[in-house]
C-alpha positions as CSV (number, residue, x, y, z in Angstrom):
1,M,48.5,25.5,-27.8
2,K,48.2,21.9,-26.8
3,K,47.1,22.8,-23.2
4,I,44.3,25.1,-24.6
5,T,43.1,22.3,-26.9
6,A,43.1,19.8,-24.0
7,V,41.1,22.2,-21.8
8,L,38.5,22.9,-24.6
9,G,38.2,19.1,-25.1
10,V,37.4,18.5,-21.4
11,L,34.9,21.3,-21.4
12,G,33.3,19.9,-24.5
13,L,33.0,16.5,-22.9
14,L,31.4,18.0,-19.7
15,A,28.9,19.9,-21.9
16,F,27.7,16.6,-23.3
17,A,27.9,14.7,-20.0
18,V,25.7,17.1,-18.0
19,P,22.5,16.5,-20.0
20,V,23.2,12.8,-19.9
21,F,23.4,12.7,-16.1
22,A,20.4,15.0,-15.8
23,Q,18.4,12.8,-18.0
24,Y,18.9,9.8,-15.8
25,A,18.6,11.5,-12.4
26,P,16.4,9.5,-10.1
27,T,12.9,10.8,-9.2
28,Y,10.8,9.9,-6.2
29,P,7.1,10.1,-6.8
30,Y,4.8,11.3,-4.1
31,P,1.4,9.7,-3.5
32,T,-1.3,11.3,-5.7
33,P,-5.0,10.8,-6.0
34,A,-5.6,7.4,-7.6
35,P,-6.9,7.5,-11.2
36,A,-10.3,6.0,-11.8
37,H,-9.0,2.9,-13.6
38,S,-7.1,1.8,-10.4
39,C,-10.1,2.1,-8.1
40,S,-11.5,-1.4,-8.1
41,S,-14.0,-2.4,-5.5
42,L,-12.3,-4.7,-3.1
43,S,-14.4,-7.2,-1.1
44,Y,-11.9,-9.7,0.3
45,N,-9.9,-9.5,3.5
46,L,-6.4,-9.4,2.1
47,Y,-3.3,-10.3,4.0
48,R,0.3,-11.4,3.5
49,G,0.6,-14.8,1.7
50,L,-2.6,-14.5,-0.4
51,S,-2.6,-14.5,-4.2
52,D,-5.0,-13.7,-7.1
53,Y,-5.9,-17.4,-7.3
54,Y,-7.7,-17.3,-3.9
55,T,-9.1,-13.7,-4.2
56,G,-10.4,-13.5,-7.7
57,G,-7.7,-11.2,-8.8
58,Q,-8.1,-8.7,-6.0
59,V,-4.4,-8.8,-4.9
60,S,-3.5,-7.4,-8.3
61,Q,-6.2,-4.8,-8.0
62,L,-4.8,-3.7,-4.7
63,Q,-1.3,-3.5,-6.1
64,Q,-2.5,-1.5,-9.1
65,F,-4.1,1.0,-6.6
66,L,-0.9,1.3,-4.6
67,S,1.2,1.7,-7.7
68,A,-1.1,4.5,-8.9
69,R,-0.7,6.2,-5.6
70,G,3.0,6.5,-6.1
71,Y,4.3,3.6,-4.1
72,Y,7.0,1.3,-5.5
73,Q,4.6,-1.6,-6.0
74,P,5.1,-4.3,-8.7
75,V,1.9,-5.9,-9.8
76,T,2.6,-9.6,-9.2
77,G,-0.7,-11.0,-7.9
78,Y,1.0,-12.1,-4.8
79,Y,0.7,-10.4,-1.4
80,G,4.3,-10.3,-0.2
81,A,6.5,-8.1,1.9
82,I,6.4,-5.1,-0.4
83,T,2.6,-5.0,-0.6
84,W,2.4,-5.5,3.2
85,S,4.8,-2.6,3.8
86,N,2.9,-0.3,1.3
87,V,-0.5,-1.1,2.9
88,A,0.9,-0.3,6.3
89,Q,2.2,3.0,5.1
90,F,-1.2,3.8,3.5
91,Q,-2.9,3.0,6.8
92,R,-0.6,5.5,8.6
93,Q,-1.4,8.2,6.1
94,Q,-5.1,7.6,6.3
95,A,-5.2,7.2,10.1
96,V,-6.4,3.6,9.9
97,Y,-5.7,1.9,13.2
98,P,-4.5,-0.6,14.1
99,I,-1.8,-0.7,11.5
100,T,-1.7,-4.3,10.4
101,G,-0.4,-4.2,6.8
102,G,-3.6,-6.2,5.9
103,V,-6.7,-5.0,4.1
104,G,-9.9,-5.3,6.2
105,P,-13.2,-3.3,6.3
106,L,-11.5,-0.1,7.6
107,T,-8.8,-0.1,4.9
108,R,-11.3,-0.9,2.2
109,A,-13.3,2.2,3.4
110,A,-10.2,4.3,3.3
111,I,-9.5,3.1,-0.3
112,A,-13.0,4.0,-1.3
113,R,-12.6,7.5,0.2
114,V,-9.4,8.1,-1.7
115,C,-11.1,7.0,-4.9
116,G,-14.0,9.4,-4.3
117,G,-16.5,6.7,-3.4
118,A,-18.9,6.4,-0.5
119,P,-17.9,3.3,1.5
120,N,-21.0,1.1,2.0
121,N,-23.3,4.0,2.5
122,S,-26.5,2.3,1.5
123,A,-25.5,-1.1,2.8
124,L,-24.2,0.1,6.2
125,F,-26.3,3.1,7.0
126,S,-29.8,4.0,6.1
127,A,-32.8,6.0,7.3
128,Y,-36.6,6.1,7.0
129,P,-38.3,8.4,6.2
130,T,-35.7,10.7,4.5
131,S,-38.2,13.6,4.0
132,G,-41.4,15.0,5.5
133,Q,-42.9,17.8,7.6
134,A,-41.4,19.1,10.8
135,P,-41.3,17.7,13.4
136,L,-40.0,14.7,11.5
137,A,-39.2,11.4,13.4
138,V,-36.6,9.4,11.6
139,A,-35.4,5.8,12.3
140,F,-31.8,5.0,11.4
141,S,-30.5,1.5,10.7
142,V,-26.9,0.4,11.0
143,N,-26.1,-3.0,9.5
144,S,-23.2,-4.9,11.1
145,V,-21.9,-6.1,7.7
146,G,-19.4,-3.3,7.8
147,G,-17.3,-5.2,10.3
148,Y,-16.8,-2.2,12.6
149,E,-16.6,-2.5,16.4
150,T,-20.2,-1.5,17.4
151,S,-19.1,0.1,20.6
152,R,-17.1,2.7,18.6
153,L,-20.0,3.7,16.4
154,S,-22.0,6.9,16.8
155,I,-24.4,9.0,14.7
156,D,-24.0,12.8,14.0
157,F,-27.6,13.7,13.1
158,G,-26.5,16.9,11.3
159,D,-28.5,19.3,13.5
160,G,-26.0,19.6,16.3
161,Q,-27.2,16.4,18.1
162,T,-25.5,13.0,18.4
163,G,-26.6,9.6,19.4
164,T,-25.4,6.0,20.0
165,P,-27.1,3.3,18.0
166,Q,-28.5,0.4,20.0
167,T,-27.9,-3.3,19.1
168,I,-30.9,-5.4,18.1
169,Y,-30.7,-8.8,19.7
170,C,-31.9,-11.8,17.7
171,F,-33.0,-15.0,19.4
172,A,-34.3,-17.0,16.4
173,A,-32.4,-18.0,13.3
174,P,-31.8,-16.7,10.7
175,C,-30.4,-13.5,12.3
176,N,-29.2,-10.4,10.7
177,P,-27.5,-8.4,13.5
178,A,-28.1,-4.7,13.2
179,M,-28.3,-1.5,15.2
180,T,-31.0,1.2,15.3
181,A,-31.4,4.8,16.5
182,S,-34.1,7.4,16.3
183,H,-34.1,11.1,16.1
184,T,-36.7,13.9,15.7
185,Y,-35.8,16.9,13.5
186,A,-37.7,19.9,14.9
187,A,-36.9,22.6,12.4
188,P,-37.1,22.6,8.5
189,G,-33.9,22.2,6.6
190,T,-31.6,19.7,4.8
191,Y,-29.5,17.7,7.2
192,T,-26.7,15.2,6.5
193,A,-26.6,12.4,9.1
194,R,-23.3,10.7,9.4
195,L,-22.3,7.4,10.9
196,M,-19.0,7.9,12.7
197,Y,-16.4,5.4,13.7
198,Q,-13.8,6.1,16.4
199,P,-10.6,4.2,15.7
200,P,-8.8,2.9,18.8
201,F,-5.5,4.4,20.0
202,Y,-2.7,2.2,18.8
203,C,1.0,2.2,19.6
204,P,3.4,-0.5,18.2
205,P,5.0,-2.6,20.9
206,G,8.3,-1.2,22.2
207,L,7.6,2.4,21.1
208,Y,6.6,5.5,23.0
209,C,3.5,7.2,21.4
210,A,1.8,10.4,22.3
211,Q,-1.7,9.8,23.8
212,V,-3.6,11.4,21.0
213,M,-6.8,9.6,19.8
214,P,-7.1,9.3,16.0
215,A,-9.7,11.5,14.3
216,P,-13.2,9.9,13.9
217,Q,-13.9,8.5,10.4
218,V,-17.2,8.9,8.4
219,V,-18.2,5.5,7.3
220,G,-21.7,6.3,6.1
221,S,-24.1,9.2,5.5
222,V,-27.7,9.9,4.5
223,T,-29.5,13.1,3.7
224,I,-32.7,14.1,5.5
225,T,-35.0,16.8,4.1
226,V,-37.4,18.4,6.6
227,Q,-40.1,20.7,5.1
């Protein structure tokens, strides 16, 4: 009788213990689309060692974005090793090369894409006119404020044709370096011209990497309506 009572007592303890252990089982969140409240507009180049004091609070804004994406990211206002590692992982996931762990123009554009925004569309890429009768000659402007390598920029005009913007050289100050391209749309329709950036191939020192070029990134777009 004592043995039966002891067995029942052990089973009873296990019955209470299982829910307790299950309640505290660790979970590992996967990156999810960032909620709107974490999608702040970043404008500073951020790197390890910076803090909110020198960036107007943008280090904390970056950390809030990373935390909302599911990374283990305390919001401290200081760009330390954890933030650096998380940014590097984000760059790998978004095919932003080279992977530096710092936030520059390409990483800010990737953050804007994740947040559903258009990265610098109006500031970086524009066209005139955007509507008219066929054949319609359109002049495209690419401002260098995006910080992209100009040799890696191209334009997909949206009608099956592509082109390379040409740099405007300035010989008298003040200068606003920019690039231009022109294209004629022969047939009526609505076209989406896209400014494309080809990231360079990058392989960390000491590692063997397959020679696969990263996919081109859309860094600006404009709609052209041809009647």
